[in-house]
C-alpha positions in Angstrom: 40.7 -75.0 -83.6 41.4 -71.5 -83.7 41.9 -71.3 -87.6 38.4 -73.0 -87.6 37.0 -70.6 -85.1 38.3 -67.3 -86.8 36.5 -68.2 -90.1 33.1 -69.1 -88.2 33.3 -65.2 -86.8 34.3 -63.8 -90.6 31.1 -65.3 -91.5 28.8 -64.3 -88.5 30.1 -60.8 -89.1 30.1 -60.2 -92.4 26.5 -61.7 -92.0 25.8 -59.3 -89.8 27.3 -55.8 -90.8 24.3 -55.8 -93.8 22.1 -54.2 -91.1 24.9 -52.0 -89.5 25.3 -47.9 -90.2 28.9 -47.6 -92.2 30.6 -46.6 -89.1 29.2 -49.8 -87.2 30.3 -52.2 -90.4 33.6 -50.2 -90.2 34.1 -50.8 -86.7 33.4 -54.4 -87.2 35.5 -55.2 -90.0 38.5 -52.9 -88.2 37.8 -55.4 -84.7 37.8 -58.9 -86.0 41.5 -57.8 -87.7 42.9 -56.2 -84.7 41.7 -59.5 -82.8 43.4 -61.5 -85.6 46.6 -59.9 -85.5 45.9 -58.1 -89.0 45.8 -54.7 -87.7 47.0 -52.0 -85.1 46.5 -48.8 -85.7 44.4 -45.6 -86.8 41.4 -45.1 -89.0 39.6 -41.8 -89.9 37.0 -41.8 -93.0 35.1 -38.9 -93.5 32.7 -37.8 -96.3 32.7 -34.2 -97.3 35.2 -33.4 -94.8 33.1 -34.8 -91.8 34.1 -38.0 -90.0 32.1 -41.0 -89.7 34.0 -42.9 -88.4 37.5 -42.5 -86.6 38.6 -45.1 -83.8 42.1 -46.7 -82.7 43.2 -50.2 -81.5 45.6 -51.4 -80.1 49.0 -50.6 -78.4 51.6 -47.2 -79.3 54.3 -48.8 -77.0 54.2 -52.5 -76.4 57.2 -52.1 -73.5 54.8 -49.6 -71.8 51.8 -51.0 -72.1 50.6 -47.9 -73.8 47.3 -48.0 -76.1 47.0 -45.9 -79.3 44.7 -43.3 -79.5 42.8 -40.8 -82.2 45.8 -38.2 -80.9 48.3 -40.9 -81.6 51.4 -39.6 -83.9 52.5 -41.9 -86.5 55.6 -41.9 -89.0 54.1 -41.6 -92.6 56.9 -42.8 -94.6 56.3 -42.2 -98.0 53.2 -40.3 -97.9 56.0 -37.6 -96.6 56.6 -37.0 -100.3 53.6 -34.9 -100.9 54.5 -32.3 -98.8 57.7 -32.2 -100.3 56.5 -31.7 -103.6 53.9 -28.7 -101.6 57.6 -27.3 -100.4 58.4 -27.1 -104.3 55.1 -25.6 -105.3 55.2 -23.3 -102.9 58.5 -21.8 -103.3 57.7 -21.5 -107.4 54.6 -19.7 -106.5 57.2 -17.0 -104.7 59.0 -17.0 -108.0 61.8 -18.5 -106.4 62.6 -21.7 -108.5 61.2 -23.3 -111.8 60.1 -26.5 -112.5 62.2 -26.8 -115.7 65.1 -25.7 -113.5 68.3 -28.4 -113.8 68.9 -29.6 -110.0 72.7 -28.5 -111.0 71.4 -24.8 -110.1 71.1 -25.7 -106.4 73.5 -28.7 -105.9 76.3 -27.8 -108.3 78.3 -30.7 -107.0 76.1 -32.8 -108.2 76.4 -31.1 -111.8 77.6 -34.8 -112.8 73.9 -35.6 -113.4 73.6 -33.5 -116.4 69.7 -32.3 -117.6 68.1 -33.3 -114.3 65.3 -31.0 -113.5 63.2 -30.2 -110.3 59.9 -32.0 -112.1 62.6 -34.9 -113.1 62.8 -35.1 -109.0 59.2 -34.6 -108.1 58.1 -37.4 -110.8 60.6 -40.2 -110.2 61.9 -39.8 -114.3 65.4 -38.6 -112.6 67.3 -41.4 -113.2 69.8 -41.5 -110.5 70.2 -44.3 -108.2 68.8 -44.9 -104.4 71.3 -44.5 -101.7 71.2 -47.5 -99.9 74.0 -49.5 -102.1 76.3 -46.9 -102.0 75.8 -46.1 -97.9 76.0 -49.7 -97.5 79.4 -49.8 -98.6 80.8 -46.8 -97.9 79.3 -45.0 -94.6 80.1 -45.8 -90.9 77.2 -47.3 -89.8 78.0 -45.8 -86.1 77.0 -42.0 -87.6 73.6 -40.8 -88.3 73.4 -39.7 -91.9 71.6 -36.7 -93.0 71.2 -35.3 -96.5 74.4 -33.7 -96.9 76.3 -36.5 -96.3 74.0 -38.0 -99.4 75.4 -34.9 -101.1 79.2 -35.6 -100.3 78.9 -39.0 -101.1 77.8 -38.8 -104.2 80.0 -35.9 -105.0 83.0 -38.5 -104.3 81.7 -41.8 -106.0 79.2 -40.3 -108.6 76.9 -43.6 -108.9 76.0 -43.8 -112.1 72.4 -43.0 -113.4 70.2 -45.8 -114.1 68.6 -43.8 -117.3 68.5 -40.3 -118.4 66.3 -37.8 -117.6 62.2 -38.9 -118.9 63.4 -42.0 -120.5 62.2 -44.1 -117.8 59.8 -44.3 -114.3 61.8 -45.8 -111.2 60.0 -44.7 -108.1 62.3 -44.5 -105.3 63.2 -41.9 -102.6 66.8 -40.0 -103.5 64.6 -37.3 -105.8 62.4 -36.2 -102.8 65.8 -36.6 -100.3 67.4 -33.8 -102.9 64.3 -31.6 -103.2 64.4 -31.4 -99.6 68.0 -30.0 -100.1 66.7 -28.0 -102.7 63.7 -26.1 -100.5 66.9 -25.6 -97.8 69.0 -24.1 -100.2 66.7 -21.6 -101.9 64.2 -21.0 -99.0 67.6 -20.7 -96.4 65.6 -22.1 -93.9 65.8 -25.8 -92.5 63.2 -28.3 -94.4 60.6 -28.6 -91.0 60.7 -25.0 -90.2 59.9 -23.9 -94.4 57.4 -27.3 -94.1 55.9 -25.6 -90.5 55.4 -22.2 -91.6 54.1 -22.6 -94.9 52.1 -25.4 -94.6 51.7 -26.6 -91.2 50.9 -23.8 -89.2 49.0 -22.2 -91.9 46.2 -25.6 -91.8 46.4 -25.7 -87.8 48.6 -29.2 -88.2 49.7 -29.0 -84.8 50.6 -32.3 -84.9 52.9 -32.5 -88.1 56.4 -32.7 -88.2 59.3 -34.2 -89.5 61.0 -35.9 -86.3 63.6 -38.5 -86.5 63.6 -40.6 -83.2 67.2 -42.0 -83.1 69.0 -38.7 -84.0 67.0 -36.5 -81.6 67.3 -39.7 -79.2 64.3 -38.9 -77.7 60.5 -40.7 -77.9 58.3 -37.4 -78.3 54.6 -37.5 -76.6 52.0 -39.4 -78.1 54.4 -40.6 -81.0 53.8 -44.4 -82.4 56.8 -46.9 -81.9 56.8 -48.4 -85.2 56.7 -53.0 -84.4 58.2 -55.6 -87.0 57.2 -59.4 -86.7 60.2 -61.4 -86.7 60.1 -65.1 -87.4 63.0 -66.4 -85.6 61.5 -64.4 -82.3 58.1 -65.5 -83.1 56.9 -62.2 -81.9 57.1 -58.3 -82.9 59.8 -56.5 -81.8 61.5 -52.8 -82.7 63.2 -52.8 -85.8 66.5 -51.6 -84.3 66.9 -54.3 -82.7 66.5 -56.9 -85.4 70.2 -57.6 -86.9 68.9 -57.3 -90.4 67.4 -53.8 -89.6 70.3 -51.9 -89.0 70.1 -48.9 -91.7 67.0 -48.2 -89.0 69.4 -46.4 -87.2 72.4 -45.0 -89.5 69.4 -43.7 -92.0 67.4 -41.9 -89.5 68.5 -38.1 -90.2 67.5 -38.8 -93.7 64.4 -36.2 -94.9 62.1 -35.5 -97.4 61.2 -38.7 -98.7 59.2 -40.4 -95.6 59.8 -39.1 -91.8 56.9 -36.7 -91.6 54.9 -37.8 -88.9 51.0 -36.9 -87.9 47.9 -37.8 -87.0 44.9 -38.9 -88.5 43.3 -35.7 -87.9 45.9 -33.2 -88.8 45.8 -35.4 -92.4 42.3 -34.2 -92.6 43.4 -31.0 -92.2 45.9 -31.4 -95.7 42.7 -33.4 -97.2 40.5 -30.3 -96.7 43.3 -27.7 -97.6 43.7 -29.3 -101.1 40.4 -28.7 -102.2 40.9 -25.2 -100.8 41.8 -22.3 -103.5 43.0 -19.9 -101.0 45.6 -22.7 -100.5 46.1 -24.3 -103.9 45.1 -23.3 -106.7 43.3 -25.1 -109.6 46.2 -25.0 -111.8 48.5 -25.9 -109.4 46.3 -29.4 -107.9 46.1 -30.1 -112.1 49.8 -30.1 -111.9 50.0 -32.1 -108.9 47.7 -35.0 -110.2 48.8 -35.0 -113.8 50.0 -38.0 -114.9 53.8 -37.7 -115.7 54.7 -37.8 -119.3 57.7 -39.8 -120.6 60.4 -38.8 -123.1 58.8 -41.7 -126.0 55.1 -39.8 -124.9 54.2 -42.7 -122.9 52.8 -41.6 -119.2 52.8 -43.4 -115.9 49.6 -42.9 -113.5 51.7 -40.7 -110.8 51.9 -37.0 -110.4 54.1 -34.8 -107.8 53.9 -37.0 -104.4 50.7 -39.0 -105.7 49.3 -41.9 -107.5 46.2 -41.3 -109.8 43.9 -43.8 -110.8 39.9 -44.1 -111.5 38.2 -46.6 -109.6 35.1 -48.0 -111.0 31.9 -47.0 -109.8 34.1 -44.3 -107.7 35.8 -41.8 -110.1 38.7 -40.2 -109.6 40.9 -41.3 -106.9 44.6 -39.9 -105.8 46.4 -41.5 -102.8 50.5 -43.0 -102.1 50.7 -45.5 -99.0 54.1 -45.8 -96.8 55.8 -49.1 -95.6 59.0 -49.4 -93.5 60.1 -49.6 -89.6 57.1 -51.4 -88.7 54.6 -48.7 -90.1 52.3 -48.9 -92.7 49.8 -46.0 -93.9 47.1 -45.6 -96.6 45.8 -41.9 -97.5 43.2 -41.8 -99.9 41.1 -38.9 -101.5 38.3 -39.4 -103.7 38.3 -36.6 -105.6 34.4 -37.0 -107.6 32.4 -38.2 -104.2 34.8 -35.6 -101.5 35.5 -39.2 -99.3 38.8 -39.5 -97.3 40.6 -42.8 -96.5 43.3 -42.4 -93.7 44.4 -46.0 -92.1 47.9 -45.5 -90.2 49.5 -48.4 -88.3 52.5 -49.2 -86.6 52.3 -52.6 -86.7 53.7 -54.3 -90.0 50.1 -56.0 -90.1 49.1 -54.9 -93.5 45.5 -55.2 -93.9 43.4 -55.8 -96.8 40.6 -53.0 -95.4 40.6 -50.4 -98.7 38.8 -52.3 -101.0 36.3 -53.2 -97.7 35.9 -49.6 -97.2 35.4 -48.9 -100.4 32.5 -51.0 -100.3 31.2 -49.8 -97.6 31.1 -46.0 -98.6 29.3 -46.7 -101.5 27.3 -50.0 -100.6 29.4 -52.3 -102.8 28.4 -55.9 -102.5 31.2 -56.8 -99.3 33.5 -59.3 -100.5 36.2 -59.6 -97.2 39.1 -61.5 -97.1 40.9 -61.1 -93.3 43.4 -63.5 -93.5 45.0 -65.3 -96.6 46.3 -69.4 -96.0 49.9 -70.2 -98.4 49.5 -73.5 -100.0 52.9 -75.2 -101.7 54.0 -75.8 -105.2 56.1 -77.4 -106.6 59.6 -76.2 -107.8 58.4 -77.1 -111.2 55.2 -75.6 -110.9 56.4 -72.3 -109.8 59.0 -72.2 -113.0 56.3 -71.7 -114.9 55.9 -68.6 -113.8 59.3 -67.4 -114.4 59.9 -64.6 -116.9 59.2 -60.7 -117.7 56.1 -59.1 -117.1 55.4 -55.8 -118.6 53.2 -52.8 -117.7 54.5 -50.9 -120.1 57.5 -51.0 -122.0 59.2 -48.9 -118.7 57.6 -50.8 -115.8 58.7 -54.5 -116.3 58.7 -56.7 -113.5 60.5 -59.9 -113.7 59.3 -63.4 -111.7 62.0 -65.4 -110.7 62.8 -68.6 -108.6 65.5 -68.3 -105.5 65.9 -71.3 -103.2 62.5 -73.1 -104.3 61.0 -69.4 -103.4 58.9 -67.1 -106.0 60.3 -63.7 -105.9 58.6 -60.5 -108.0 60.9 -57.5 -108.8 60.7 -54.3 -110.7 63.9 -52.8 -111.8 66.3 -51.0 -109.6 63.8 -52.2 -106.2 63.9 -55.3 -104.0 62.6 -58.1 -104.8 59.5 -59.1 -103.0 58.6 -62.8 -102.4 55.1 -64.4 -103.8 53.6 -66.5 -101.9 50.9 -69.2 -103.3 47.4 -68.8 -102.0 46.3 -71.1 -105.3 47.4 -72.7 -108.5 47.7 -69.5 -109.9 47.1 -66.7 -107.2 49.8 -65.3 -104.9 50.1 -62.6 -101.9 52.7 -60.5 -100.5 53.2 -60.7 -97.0 53.8 -57.0 -96.2 51.9 -55.2 -98.5 48.7 -55.6 -99.4 48.9 -56.8 -103.1 48.0 -59.6 -105.0 49.2 -61.1 -108.1 47.1 -63.6 -110.5 48.7 -65.3 -113.4 46.2 -65.8 -116.5 47.1 -68.6 -118.9 45.6 -69.3 -122.3 43.2 -72.1 -124.1 46.9 -74.2 -124.2 47.4 -73.6 -120.5 50.1 -71.3 -121.2 50.8 -68.1 -119.1 50.5 -64.8 -121.1 49.8 -62.4 -118.4 49.6 -61.1 -114.7 47.3 -59.1 -113.2 48.3 -56.8 -109.9 45.4 -56.3 -107.4 46.6 -53.3 -104.8 43.8 -51.1 -102.7 41.1 -52.3 -105.3 43.5 -51.1 -108.6 44.2 -53.3 -111.2 46.9 -53.6 -113.3 47.7 -56.0 -115.9 51.1 -56.8 -117.1 51.6 -59.3 -120.5 54.3 -61.7 -120.5 57.3 -60.4 -123.1 
């Protein structure tokens, strides 16, 4: 009965919003998403720096029934990387370091990682493995780890590089966690103090800082608490209370790749600063937004803490998202038309709203899916999708079955479950990604299309 009612409501909403203003359309969509438990957070949409829509939906603290406001502060997760990258650019411009400098110059304890440069760390082309596996085996989980502990354990156990610098691209956090240490050793200041002095204070980002709730043992005013849905409990819970999320606490002292906290309005200030040549030169912007070049000449659409793409009818877009500990964040800048999309959530209720926002901003036809329905496929049907699918020779998905469930996995990354919604289409629970398998005239699967936030990537089956 609820599903039928929701479907009717969805159709009525889409038909109604045709005559509304952009702000009214956006509010209709996010209200519907919130009502269907698909959104809990804050949204800010701006055109040429002027907010055309700004609103918050849901709870900041479920236990205390505290409502989110436009002043609520969210953990940015991987959006934090762009601030670490800017810290490195600032030090470069002060003549304190070069992007070609070796990591060992600043962290000699890791001199066994030969020829890794600062630029390799910025672009995920360093080959150094993330800390997760090593710490899971060797770290005392009763202690909160910090970046200095990463260096101690890496020095002791010397985890093997996955590849030589510049050979491949492998997204992760360790490069930016090491860059945070570089910032501290070069500037002789704490990471948060350096960013505050050189970025947050000059830009009047008064509610932006590096923050660690468990290390600091306090919940700061206006901080939104993250919540994850538990299948066993049939409700959302703070991740630190879930048995499979022990890492939430012991890794809480690590910084550089994910612990910057901020508000939607402060992120808009950051957005405006990136158009201001007094804050950053055109040459540095080109560096930040430049495709990463691998040793073999292939390029990856990642710069210094930013993904870079072209959207049809929109032009150049730079963006980043974050996803951990119940927080889902998305920050997107449309360079050619000067539009800004900021969506911050403290529930793991991923929404497909980015494509909808694009459609509303550019008066495009509105195609909106507020919820996706799982269908059943047999194991024999799923087996046909197994194999390796290459976006390029360095970025390859392995599609495989385990316990009658289909998974997708990038080399060095965690596997994600693919949930069938049609014969050849799958979706992912915690991130807004859809996979579509393409067959030839003989019904043989030849490639896979990956859709995320309005972007499409093609992966050829090997």
